[in-house]
C-alpha positions in Angstrom: 23.2 24.7 -12.0 21.4 21.6 -12.9 18.2 20.0 -11.6 17.8 17.1 -14.0 15.9 14.1 -12.8 15.3 12.5 -16.1 11.6 13.2 -16.0 11.4 16.2 -18.4 10.7 18.8 -15.8 12.1 22.3 -16.0 13.7 22.2 -12.5 17.0 23.5 -13.8 15.4 26.9 -14.5 15.0 27.6 -10.8 18.5 26.5 -9.7 21.5 28.8 -9.2 24.8 27.8 -7.8 26.3 24.3 -8.1 23.5 21.8 -8.6 20.4 20.1 -7.4 20.2 16.4 -8.2 17.3 14.1 -7.8 17.0 10.3 -7.9 13.4 9.2 -8.6 12.2 6.1 -6.8 8.6 6.3 -7.8 6.8 8.6 -10.3 7.8 10.2 -13.6 11.4 9.4 -14.4 11.8 6.3 -12.2 13.2 3.0 -13.4 10.5 0.5 -14.2 12.2 -2.3 -12.3 13.0 -2.8 -8.6 16.7 -3.4 -9.0 17.6 0.0 -7.6 17.1 0.6 -3.9 14.9 -2.5 -3.4 15.0 -2.3 0.4 14.0 1.4 0.4 11.3 0.8 -2.1 9.8 -2.0 -0.1 9.9 0.1 3.1 8.1 2.9 1.2 5.5 0.6 -0.2 4.9 -0.8 3.3 4.9 2.4 5.4 3.7 5.2 3.0 1.6 3.4 0.4 -0.4 6.5 -0.4 2.8 8.4 -1.4 3.7 5.5 -3.7 0.3 5.2 -5.3 0.1 9.0 -5.8 3.4 8.9 -7.6 2.4 5.9 -9.7 -0.8 7.7 -10.7 1.2 10.8 -11.9 0.4 13.1 -9.0 3.9 13.4 -7.5 7.2 11.7 -6.9 9.2 9.9 -4.2 12.8 11.0 -4.7 16.1 11.4 -3.0 16.9 15.1 -3.4 20.5 16.3 -3.1 21.3 20.0 -2.9 25.0 20.7 -3.4 26.8 23.3 -1.3 26.3 27.0 -2.2 23.1 26.2 -4.2 19.8 28.2 -4.3 16.5 26.9 -5.6 14.7 30.1 -6.6 11.1 30.8 -5.5 8.6 28.7 -7.3 5.2 27.0 -6.7 4.0 23.4 -7.1 1.2 22.8 -9.6 -1.6 21.8 -7.2 -2.7 21.7 -3.6 -4.1 18.2 -3.9 -1.0 17.0 -2.2 1.5 18.0 0.5 5.2 17.6 0.3 7.2 15.8 3.0 11.0 16.1 3.4 12.7 13.5 5.6 16.1 15.0 6.6 18.9 12.4 5.8 22.0 14.6 5.6 21.5 18.1 7.0 24.5 20.4 7.2 24.5 23.2 9.7 24.1 25.7 11.0 20.3 25.8 10.4 20.3 29.4 9.2 22.6 28.4 6.4 20.5 25.4 5.1 16.8 26.2 5.0 13.6 26.4 3.1 11.1 29.3 2.9 7.4 28.5 2.5 5.3 31.6 2.0 6.9 34.1 4.5 8.4 31.6 7.0 11.9 30.1 7.0 12.3 26.5 8.2 15.3 24.2 8.7 15.6 20.5 8.4 16.7 18.1 11.1 18.2 14.6 10.4 15.6 11.9 11.0 12.7 14.4 11.1 10.0 15.2 8.6 9.2 18.7 7.4 5.7 18.8 5.9 4.4 21.7 3.7 2.1 22.6 0.9 4.3 23.2 -2.1 1.5 25.0 -4.0 2.6 28.0 -1.9 5.7 29.9 -3.1 8.8 28.3 -1.6 12.6 28.4 -2.1 15.6 26.5 -0.8 19.0 27.7 0.2 22.1 25.6 1.0 24.8 28.2 1.9 27.0 25.6 3.6 30.0 23.7 2.3 28.3 20.4 2.5 25.5 18.7 0.6 21.9 18.5 1.9 20.0 15.3 1.2 16.3 14.6 1.9 13.8 11.9 1.0 11.0 13.9 -0.7 7.5 12.4 -0.8 4.3 13.7 -2.0 1.2 12.7 0.0 -2.5 13.3 -0.5 -3.8 16.4 1.1 -5.6 15.2 4.3 -8.7 17.3 3.4 -9.5 15.0 0.5 -11.5 11.9 0.8 -10.5 8.8 -1.0 -13.5 9.3 -3.3 -12.4 12.8 -4.2 -8.8 11.9 -4.9 -9.3 10.2 -8.2 -11.5 12.8 -9.9 -9.5 15.7 -8.5 -6.2 14.2 -9.7 -7.8 13.5 -13.2 -8.9 17.1 -13.4 -5.4 18.4 -12.4 -3.7 16.1 -14.9 -6.0 17.3 -17.7 -5.2 20.9 -16.8 -1.5 20.1 -16.8 -1.7 18.6 -20.2 -3.6 21.7 -21.5 -0.8 23.9 -20.1 1.9 21.8 -21.8 0.0 21.9 -25.1 -0.2 25.7 -24.9 3.5 25.9 -24.5 4.1 24.1 -27.8 0.9 25.2 -29.6 0.0 28.7 -28.5 -3.5 30.0 -29.4 -3.6 32.1 -32.6 
């Protein structure tokens, strides 16, 4: 399987089956110009500016996520609960029991044109056991329990911890 999004993440480690592809609109791995998807980007800037700003500050992404048929994203957890993840169903194959996401102990299914909101810091996994691709617009949004004042300092702390973890991977303590 593959899960490359051009951002240096290790998503491919959790994918089995065909592939999981992502196209980054905002955040790490996005193109620096607006020549790609200009209408979509303008809509996102207008209607979900907090998601765009969070992505531009390094706290998440706004992406098109395509999960190929017969693909499983193994159980994993996001790095922080400073944000929530929203999936807007764009192309959702059926039946629901064959294309779904587990968050903690509950299974959920997408619906075209509907948003599924969850905290990705909890363990979650995704299955597409159909013969069609599943496509969602994935957005990270600030956790509603954070004030605007808290957001900046909490994100800075989370980014520092992330950098420390990355450094440990390449320079383990002696």
